[in-house]
N, CA, C, O and CB atoms as a CASP TS submission, in Angstrom:
PFRMAT TS
TARGET T0000
AUTHOR 0000-0000-0000
METHOD Language model
MODEL 1
PARENT N/A
ATOM      1  N   UNK     1       0.613   3.070 -14.056  1.00  0.00           N
ATOM      2  CA  UNK     1      -0.611   2.105 -14.871  1.00  0.00           C
ATOM      3  C   UNK     1       0.006   0.801 -13.772  1.00  0.00           C
ATOM      4  O   UNK     1       1.145   0.608 -13.346  1.00  0.00           O
ATOM      5  CB  UNK     1      -0.401   1.771 -17.205  1.00  0.00           C
ATOM      6  N   UNK     2      -1.316   0.023 -13.540  1.00  0.00           N
ATOM      7  CA  UNK     2      -0.948  -1.272 -13.878  1.00  0.00           C
ATOM      8  C   UNK     2      -1.851  -2.175 -14.173  1.00  0.00           C
ATOM      9  O   UNK     2      -3.002  -1.862 -13.869  1.00  0.00           O
ATOM     10  CB  UNK     2      -0.296  -1.760 -13.034  1.00  0.00           C
ATOM     11  N   UNK     3      -1.689  -3.253 -14.696  1.00  0.00           N
ATOM     12  CA  UNK     3      -2.086  -4.476 -15.500  1.00  0.00           C
ATOM     13  C   UNK     3      -3.179  -4.744 -14.153  1.00  0.00           C
ATOM     14  O   UNK     3      -3.343  -3.526 -14.079  1.00  0.00           O
ATOM     15  CB  UNK     3      -0.636  -5.851 -15.969  1.00  0.00           C
ATOM     16  N   UNK     4      -3.922  -5.191 -13.209  1.00  0.00           N
ATOM     17  CA  UNK     4      -5.161  -4.723 -12.337  1.00  0.00           C
ATOM     18  C   UNK     4      -6.334  -3.723 -13.402  1.00  0.00           C
ATOM     19  O   UNK     4      -7.189  -3.987 -14.248  1.00  0.00           O
ATOM     20  CB  UNK     4      -4.432  -3.633 -10.864  1.00  0.00           C
ATOM     21  N   UNK     5      -5.798  -2.546 -12.801  1.00  0.00           N
ATOM     22  CA  UNK     5      -6.434  -1.338 -13.490  1.00  0.00           C
ATOM     23  C   UNK     5      -6.678  -1.876 -15.245  1.00  0.00           C
ATOM     24  O   UNK     5      -7.811  -1.618 -15.651  1.00  0.00           O
ATOM     25  CB  UNK     5      -5.212   0.193 -13.302  1.00  0.00           C
ATOM     26  N   UNK     6      -6.056  -2.341 -15.935  1.00  0.00           N
ATOM     27  CA  UNK     6      -6.146  -1.781 -17.133  1.00  0.00           C
ATOM     28  C   UNK     6      -7.115  -3.387 -17.681  1.00  0.00           C
ATOM     29  O   UNK     6      -7.929  -3.380 -18.605  1.00  0.00           O
ATOM     30  CB  UNK     6      -4.372  -1.244 -17.918  1.00  0.00           C
ATOM     31  N   UNK     7      -6.763  -4.601 -16.868  1.00  0.00           N
ATOM     32  CA  UNK     7      -8.127  -5.945 -16.872  1.00  0.00           C
ATOM     33  C   UNK     7      -8.734  -5.218 -16.528  1.00  0.00           C
ATOM     34  O   UNK     7      -9.193  -4.917 -17.630  1.00  0.00           O
ATOM     35  CB  UNK     7      -8.307  -7.376 -16.007  1.00  0.00           C
ATOM     36  N   UNK     8      -9.231  -4.548 -15.848  1.00  0.00           N
ATOM     37  CA  UNK     8     -11.140  -4.098 -14.768  1.00  0.00           C
ATOM     38  C   UNK     8     -11.593  -2.807 -16.237  1.00  0.00           C
ATOM     39  O   UNK     8     -12.807  -2.711 -16.420  1.00  0.00           O
ATOM     40  CB  UNK     8     -10.782  -2.622 -12.042  1.00  0.00           C
ATOM     41  N   UNK     9     -10.858  -2.083 -16.997  1.00  0.00           N
ATOM     42  CA  UNK     9     -11.009  -1.757 -17.438  1.00  0.00           C
ATOM     43  C   UNK     9     -11.394  -1.979 -19.013  1.00  0.00           C
ATOM     44  O   UNK     9     -11.825  -1.056 -19.704  1.00  0.00           O
ATOM     45  CB  UNK     9     -10.531  -1.411 -16.931  1.00  0.00           C
ATOM     46  N   UNK    10     -11.235  -3.026 -19.399  1.00  0.00           N
ATOM     47  CA  UNK    10     -10.998  -3.988 -20.148  1.00  0.00           C
ATOM     48  C   UNK    10     -12.216  -4.884 -19.974  1.00  0.00           C
ATOM     49  O   UNK    10     -13.046  -4.901 -20.883  1.00  0.00           O
ATOM     50  CB  UNK    10      -9.717  -4.556 -19.861  1.00  0.00           C
ATOM     51  N   UNK    11     -12.425  -5.747 -18.717  1.00  0.00           N
ATOM     52  CA  UNK    11     -13.665  -6.462 -18.246  1.00  0.00           C
ATOM     53  C   UNK    11     -14.889  -5.611 -18.065  1.00  0.00           C
ATOM     54  O   UNK    11     -16.040  -6.011 -17.890  1.00  0.00           O
ATOM     55  CB  UNK    11     -13.399  -7.124 -16.952  1.00  0.00           C
ATOM     56  N   UNK    12     -14.532  -4.585 -18.124  1.00  0.00           N
ATOM     57  CA  UNK    12     -16.763  -3.412 -17.579  1.00  0.00           C
ATOM     58  C   UNK    12     -16.474  -1.964 -18.622  1.00  0.00           C
ATOM     59  O   UNK    12     -17.146  -0.952 -18.423  1.00  0.00           O
ATOM     60  CB  UNK    12     -17.014  -2.265 -14.627  1.00  0.00           C
ATOM     61  N   UNK    13     -15.257  -2.012 -19.887  1.00  0.00           N
ATOM     62  CA  UNK    13     -16.121  -1.196 -20.226  1.00  0.00           C
ATOM     63  C   UNK    13     -15.799   0.672 -19.879  1.00  0.00           C
ATOM     64  O   UNK    13     -16.387   1.730 -20.104  1.00  0.00           O
ATOM     65  CB  UNK    13     -17.320  -1.854 -19.512  1.00  0.00           C
ATOM     66  N   UNK    14     -14.506   0.231 -19.214  1.00  0.00           N
ATOM     67  CA  UNK    14     -14.898   1.184 -18.305  1.00  0.00           C
ATOM     68  C   UNK    14     -13.549   2.224 -17.716  1.00  0.00           C
ATOM     69  O   UNK    14     -12.894   2.027 -16.692  1.00  0.00           O
ATOM     70  CB  UNK    14     -15.627   0.313 -17.120  1.00  0.00           C
ATOM     71  N   UNK    15     -13.403   3.228 -18.588  1.00  0.00           N
ATOM     72  CA  UNK    15     -11.969   4.248 -17.965  1.00  0.00           C
ATOM     73  C   UNK    15     -11.523   4.420 -17.212  1.00  0.00           C
ATOM     74  O   UNK    15     -11.528   3.277 -16.755  1.00  0.00           O
ATOM     75  CB  UNK    15     -11.781   5.200 -17.896  1.00  0.00           C
ATOM     76  N   UNK    16     -10.922   5.090 -16.380  1.00  0.00           N
ATOM     77  CA  UNK    16     -10.655   6.115 -15.341  1.00  0.00           C
ATOM     78  C   UNK    16     -10.110   6.782 -15.517  1.00  0.00           C
ATOM     79  O   UNK    16      -8.977   6.549 -15.938  1.00  0.00           O
ATOM     80  CB  UNK    16     -10.289   5.980 -14.433  1.00  0.00           C
ATOM     81  N   UNK    17     -10.514   7.915 -15.333  1.00  0.00           N
ATOM     82  CA  UNK    17     -10.031   9.906 -15.865  1.00  0.00           C
ATOM     83  C   UNK    17      -8.060   9.298 -15.767  1.00  0.00           C
ATOM     84  O   UNK    17      -7.207   9.538 -16.621  1.00  0.00           O
ATOM     85  CB  UNK    17     -10.748  12.005 -13.762  1.00  0.00           C
ATOM     86  N   UNK    18      -7.915   8.717 -14.806  1.00  0.00           N
ATOM     87  CA  UNK    18      -6.639   8.761 -14.100  1.00  0.00           C
ATOM     88  C   UNK    18      -5.978   7.870 -15.050  1.00  0.00           C
ATOM     89  O   UNK    18      -4.935   8.273 -15.566  1.00  0.00           O
ATOM     90  CB  UNK    18      -6.615   8.289 -12.507  1.00  0.00           C
ATOM     91  N   UNK    19      -6.405   6.787 -15.336  1.00  0.00           N
ATOM     92  CA  UNK    19      -5.333   4.949 -15.847  1.00  0.00           C
ATOM     93  C   UNK    19      -5.523   6.124 -17.865  1.00  0.00           C
ATOM     94  O   UNK    19      -4.936   5.574 -18.796  1.00  0.00           O
ATOM     95  CB  UNK    19      -7.134   1.953 -15.577  1.00  0.00           C
ATOM     96  N   UNK    20      -6.129   7.231 -18.150  1.00  0.00           N
ATOM     97  CA  UNK    20      -6.103   7.270 -19.220  1.00  0.00           C
ATOM     98  C   UNK    20      -5.778   8.329 -19.900  1.00  0.00           C
ATOM     99  O   UNK    20      -5.703   8.629 -21.092  1.00  0.00           O
ATOM    100  CB  UNK    20      -6.908   6.910 -19.469  1.00  0.00           C
ATOM    101  N   UNK    21      -5.482   9.177 -18.220  1.00  0.00           N
ATOM    102  CA  UNK    21      -4.311  10.531 -18.040  1.00  0.00           C
ATOM    103  C   UNK    21      -2.974   9.564 -18.131  1.00  0.00           C
ATOM    104  O   UNK    21      -2.281   9.998 -19.051  1.00  0.00           O
ATOM    105  CB  UNK    21      -4.399  11.620 -16.175  1.00  0.00           C
ATOM    106  N   UNK    22      -2.411   8.513 -17.567  1.00  0.00           N
ATOM    107  CA  UNK    22      -1.315   8.269 -17.466  1.00  0.00           C
ATOM    108  C   UNK    22      -0.219   8.244 -18.332  1.00  0.00           C
ATOM    109  O   UNK    22      -0.185   7.744 -19.457  1.00  0.00           O
ATOM    110  CB  UNK    22      -1.409   7.526 -17.081  1.00  0.00           C
ATOM    111  N   UNK    23       0.613   8.780 -17.770  1.00  0.00           N
ATOM    112  CA  UNK    23       1.997   8.837 -18.905  1.00  0.00           C
ATOM    113  C   UNK    23       2.480   7.249 -18.976  1.00  0.00           C
ATOM    114  O   UNK    23       2.668   6.544 -17.984  1.00  0.00           O
ATOM    115  CB  UNK    23       3.575   9.989 -18.214  1.00  0.00           C
ATOM    116  N   UNK    24       2.670   6.763 -20.592  1.00  0.00           N
ATOM    117  CA  UNK    24       3.326   5.155 -20.309  1.00  0.00           C
ATOM    118  C   UNK    24       4.420   5.476 -20.476  1.00  0.00           C
ATOM    119  O   UNK    24       4.978   4.454 -20.876  1.00  0.00           O
ATOM    120  CB  UNK    24       3.004   3.824 -21.206  1.00  0.00           C
ATOM    121  N   UNK    25       5.207   6.350 -20.425  1.00  0.00           N
ATOM    122  CA  UNK    25       6.576   6.679 -20.579  1.00  0.00           C
ATOM    123  C   UNK    25       7.915   6.481 -22.464  1.00  0.00           C
ATOM    124  O   UNK    25       7.207   5.737 -23.142  1.00  0.00           O
ATOM    125  CB  UNK    25       7.007   5.590 -19.234  1.00  0.00           C
ATOM    126  N   UNK    26       8.195   6.544 -22.653  1.00  0.00           N
ATOM    127  CA  UNK    26       8.247   6.241 -24.677  1.00  0.00           C
ATOM    128  C   UNK    26       7.560   4.901 -24.907  1.00  0.00           C
ATOM    129  O   UNK    26       7.104   4.080 -24.111  1.00  0.00           O
ATOM    130  CB  UNK    26      10.188   5.976 -25.540  1.00  0.00           C
ATOM    131  N   UNK    27       7.620   4.926 -26.174  1.00  0.00           N
ATOM    132  CA  UNK    27       6.869   3.712 -26.521  1.00  0.00           C
ATOM    133  C   UNK    27       8.051   2.102 -26.419  1.00  0.00           C
ATOM    134  O   UNK    27       9.221   2.417 -26.206  1.00  0.00           O
ATOM    135  CB  UNK    27       6.201   4.088 -28.314  1.00  0.00           C
ATOM    136  N   UNK    28       7.943   1.447 -26.475  1.00  0.00           N
ATOM    137  CA  UNK    28       9.140   0.397 -26.671  1.00  0.00           C
ATOM    138  C   UNK    28       7.859  -0.900 -26.583  1.00  0.00           C
ATOM    139  O   UNK    28       6.982  -1.203 -25.773  1.00  0.00           O
ATOM    140  CB  UNK    28      10.714   0.417 -25.142  1.00  0.00           C
ATOM    141  N   UNK    29       8.442  -1.530 -28.188  1.00  0.00           N
ATOM    142  CA  UNK    29       7.892  -2.107 -29.097  1.00  0.00           C
ATOM    143  C   UNK    29       7.843  -3.623 -28.004  1.00  0.00           C
ATOM    144  O   UNK    29       6.741  -3.945 -27.561  1.00  0.00           O
ATOM    145  CB  UNK    29       8.777  -1.991 -30.673  1.00  0.00           C
ATOM    146  N   UNK    30       8.407  -4.008 -27.837  1.00  0.00           N
ATOM    147  CA  UNK    30       8.903  -5.360 -26.632  1.00  0.00           C
ATOM    148  C   UNK    30       8.595  -5.221 -25.290  1.00  0.00           C
ATOM    149  O   UNK    30       8.796  -6.083 -24.435  1.00  0.00           O
ATOM    150  CB  UNK    30      10.507  -5.599 -26.470  1.00  0.00           C
ATOM    151  N   UNK    31       8.062  -4.037 -25.094  1.00  0.00           N
ATOM    152  CA  UNK    31       8.018  -3.654 -23.617  1.00  0.00           C
ATOM    153  C   UNK    31       6.178  -4.379 -23.821  1.00  0.00           C
ATOM    154  O   UNK    31       5.632  -5.365 -23.326  1.00  0.00           O
ATOM    155  CB  UNK    31       8.409  -1.455 -23.097  1.00  0.00           C
ATOM    156  N   UNK    32       5.761  -3.438 -24.664  1.00  0.00           N
ATOM    157  CA  UNK    32       4.135  -3.153 -24.931  1.00  0.00           C
ATOM    158  C   UNK    32       3.937  -5.414 -25.758  1.00  0.00           C
ATOM    159  O   UNK    32       2.977  -6.123 -25.455  1.00  0.00           O
ATOM    160  CB  UNK    32       3.809  -1.016 -26.811  1.00  0.00           C
ATOM    161  N   UNK    33       4.583  -5.677 -26.274  1.00  0.00           N
ATOM    162  CA  UNK    33       4.129  -6.868 -26.605  1.00  0.00           C
ATOM    163  C   UNK    33       4.060  -7.625 -24.904  1.00  0.00           C
ATOM    164  O   UNK    33       2.992  -7.790 -24.315  1.00  0.00           O
ATOM    165  CB  UNK    33       5.236  -7.599 -27.866  1.00  0.00           C
ATOM    166  N   UNK    34       5.653  -8.078 -24.222  1.00  0.00           N
ATOM    167  CA  UNK    34       4.940  -8.242 -23.157  1.00  0.00           C
ATOM    168  C   UNK    34       4.252  -7.888 -21.873  1.00  0.00           C
ATOM    169  O   UNK    34       3.948  -8.788 -21.091  1.00  0.00           O
ATOM    170  CB  UNK    34       5.248  -8.633 -23.034  1.00  0.00           C
ATOM    171  N   UNK    35       4.093  -7.126 -21.711  1.00  0.00           N
ATOM    172  CA  UNK    35       2.639  -6.079 -21.047  1.00  0.00           C
ATOM    173  C   UNK    35       1.765  -6.423 -21.629  1.00  0.00           C
ATOM    174  O   UNK    35       0.961  -6.874 -20.813  1.00  0.00           O
ATOM    175  CB  UNK    35       2.508  -4.468 -21.179  1.00  0.00           C
ATOM    176  N   UNK    36       1.168  -6.544 -23.164  1.00  0.00           N
ATOM    177  CA  UNK    36      -0.068  -6.680 -23.681  1.00  0.00           C
ATOM    178  C   UNK    36      -0.065  -8.558 -23.409  1.00  0.00           C
ATOM    179  O   UNK    36      -1.173  -9.057 -23.611  1.00  0.00           O
ATOM    180  CB  UNK    36      -0.185  -5.937 -25.474  1.00  0.00           C
ATOM    181  N   UNK    37       0.672  -9.219 -23.132  1.00  0.00           N
ATOM    182  CA  UNK    37       0.496 -11.005 -23.303  1.00  0.00           C
ATOM    183  C   UNK    37       0.121 -11.330 -21.717  1.00  0.00           C
ATOM    184  O   UNK    37      -0.704 -12.131 -21.278  1.00  0.00           O
ATOM    185  CB  UNK    37       2.280 -12.043 -23.901  1.00  0.00           C
ATOM    186  N   UNK    38       1.118 -10.326 -20.932  1.00  0.00           N
ATOM    187  CA  UNK    38       0.535 -10.883 -19.657  1.00  0.00           C
ATOM    188  C   UNK    38      -0.942 -10.363 -19.481  1.00  0.00           C
ATOM    189  O   UNK    38      -1.732 -10.969 -18.758  1.00  0.00           O
ATOM    190  CB  UNK    38       1.447 -10.443 -18.372  1.00  0.00           C
ATOM    191  N   UNK    39      -1.279  -9.245 -20.150  1.00  0.00           N
ATOM    192  CA  UNK    39      -2.515  -8.955 -19.551  1.00  0.00           C
ATOM    193  C   UNK    39      -3.305  -9.916 -20.024  1.00  0.00           C
ATOM    194  O   UNK    39      -3.828 -10.762 -19.299  1.00  0.00           O
ATOM    195  CB  UNK    39      -3.045  -7.653 -19.781  1.00  0.00           C
ATOM    196  N   UNK    40      -3.475  -9.842 -21.527  1.00  0.00           N
ATOM    197  CA  UNK    40      -4.558 -10.660 -21.686  1.00  0.00           C
ATOM    198  C   UNK    40      -5.006 -12.356 -21.207  1.00  0.00           C
ATOM    199  O   UNK    40      -5.916 -12.988 -20.670  1.00  0.00           O
ATOM    200  CB  UNK    40      -4.545 -10.551 -22.893  1.00  0.00           C
ATOM    201  N   UNK    41      -4.066 -12.478 -21.642  1.00  0.00           N
ATOM    202  CA  UNK    41      -3.580 -14.229 -20.405  1.00  0.00           C
ATOM    203  C   UNK    41      -4.229 -14.347 -18.806  1.00  0.00           C
ATOM    204  O   UNK    41      -5.069 -15.074 -18.275  1.00  0.00           O
ATOM    205  CB  UNK    41      -1.406 -14.241 -19.873  1.00  0.00           C
ATOM    206  N   UNK    42      -3.412 -13.289 -18.382  1.00  0.00           N
ATOM    207  CA  UNK    42      -4.568 -12.765 -17.790  1.00  0.00           C
ATOM    208  C   UNK    42      -5.891 -13.204 -17.065  1.00  0.00           C
ATOM    209  O   UNK    42      -6.392 -13.775 -16.096  1.00  0.00           O
ATOM    210  CB  UNK    42      -4.881 -12.262 -18.545  1.00  0.00           C
ATOM    211  N   UNK    43      -6.202 -12.156 -18.871  1.00  0.00           N
ATOM    212  CA  UNK    43      -8.303 -12.089 -19.204  1.00  0.00           C
ATOM    213  C   UNK    43      -8.441 -13.166 -19.358  1.00  0.00           C
ATOM    214  O   UNK    43      -9.305 -13.539 -18.565  1.00  0.00           O
ATOM    215  CB  UNK    43      -9.206 -11.308 -20.634  1.00  0.00           C
ATOM    216  N   UNK    44      -8.045 -14.062 -20.014  1.00  0.00           N
ATOM    217  CA  UNK    44      -8.587 -14.973 -20.249  1.00  0.00           C
ATOM    218  C   UNK    44      -8.606 -16.301 -19.497  1.00  0.00           C
ATOM    219  O   UNK    44      -8.978 -17.459 -19.687  1.00  0.00           O
ATOM    220  CB  UNK    44      -8.305 -15.014 -21.197  1.00  0.00           C
ATOM    221  N   UNK    45      -8.157 -15.734 -18.770  1.00  0.00           N
ATOM    222  CA  UNK    45      -7.175 -16.741 -17.579  1.00  0.00           C
ATOM    223  C   UNK    45      -9.268 -15.835 -16.197  1.00  0.00           C
ATOM    224  O   UNK    45     -10.003 -16.264 -15.309  1.00  0.00           O
ATOM    225  CB  UNK    45      -4.045 -15.560 -16.939  1.00  0.00           C
ATOM    226  N   UNK    46      -9.210 -15.356 -16.507  1.00  0.00           N
ATOM    227  CA  UNK    46     -10.098 -14.922 -15.468  1.00  0.00           C
ATOM    228  C   UNK    46     -11.929 -15.788 -16.026  1.00  0.00           C
ATOM    229  O   UNK    46     -12.804 -16.394 -15.408  1.00  0.00           O
ATOM    230  CB  UNK    46      -9.996 -12.811 -15.487  1.00  0.00           C
ATOM    231  N   UNK    47     -11.730 -15.365 -17.474  1.00  0.00           N
ATOM    232  CA  UNK    47     -13.452 -15.413 -17.653  1.00  0.00           C
ATOM    233  C   UNK    47     -13.533 -16.585 -18.661  1.00  0.00           C
ATOM    234  O   UNK    47     -14.462 -16.685 -19.463  1.00  0.00           O
ATOM    235  CB  UNK    47     -14.292 -13.804 -18.384  1.00  0.00           C
ATOM    236  N   UNK    48     -12.147 -17.778 -18.546  1.00  0.00           N
ATOM    237  CA  UNK    48     -12.471 -18.598 -18.251  1.00  0.00           C
ATOM    238  C   UNK    48     -12.135 -19.060 -19.955  1.00  0.00           C
ATOM    239  O   UNK    48     -11.516 -20.123 -19.971  1.00  0.00           O
ATOM    240  CB  UNK    48     -13.731 -18.549 -17.409  1.00  0.00           C
ATOM    241  N   UNK    49     -12.388 -18.534 -21.279  1.00  0.00           N
ATOM    242  CA  UNK    49     -12.782 -18.369 -22.544  1.00  0.00           C
ATOM    243  C   UNK    49     -13.089 -17.540 -23.197  1.00  0.00           C
ATOM    244  O   UNK    49     -13.748 -16.677 -22.618  1.00  0.00           O
ATOM    245  CB  UNK    49     -13.389 -18.800 -22.749  1.00  0.00           C
ATOM    246  N   UNK    50     -12.810 -17.303 -24.738  1.00  0.00           N
ATOM    247  CA  UNK    50     -12.944 -16.142 -25.394  1.00  0.00           C
ATOM    248  C   UNK    50     -14.048 -16.919 -26.222  1.00  0.00           C
ATOM    249  O   UNK    50     -13.654 -18.072 -26.402  1.00  0.00           O
ATOM    250  CB  UNK    50     -11.566 -15.420 -26.126  1.00  0.00           C
ATOM    251  N   UNK    51     -14.963 -16.757 -26.641  1.00  0.00           N
ATOM    252  CA  UNK    51     -15.791 -17.103 -28.401  1.00  0.00           C
ATOM    253  C   UNK    51     -15.302 -15.248 -29.028  1.00  0.00           C
ATOM    254  O   UNK    51     -15.216 -14.038 -28.821  1.00  0.00           O
ATOM    255  CB  UNK    51     -18.554 -17.499 -28.265  1.00  0.00           C
ATOM    256  N   UNK    52     -15.082 -16.760 -30.153  1.00  0.00           N
ATOM    257  CA  UNK    52     -15.139 -15.238 -31.842  1.00  0.00           C
ATOM    258  C   UNK    52     -15.941 -15.290 -32.211  1.00  0.00           C
ATOM    259  O   UNK    52     -16.232 -14.562 -33.160  1.00  0.00           O
ATOM    260  CB  UNK    52     -14.359 -15.121 -33.314  1.00  0.00           C
TER
END
């Protein structure tokens, strides 16, 4: 998987079958947090702001 594919899935709300079926390997909490932070920062920078 690549971050742009994930960000596109988040932005559009549509996830391809290929992306959903990808094996991410063993779970590593620290790796997930790093990846999650990068994706969310990219998402926020692309949208400008988020309203909660």
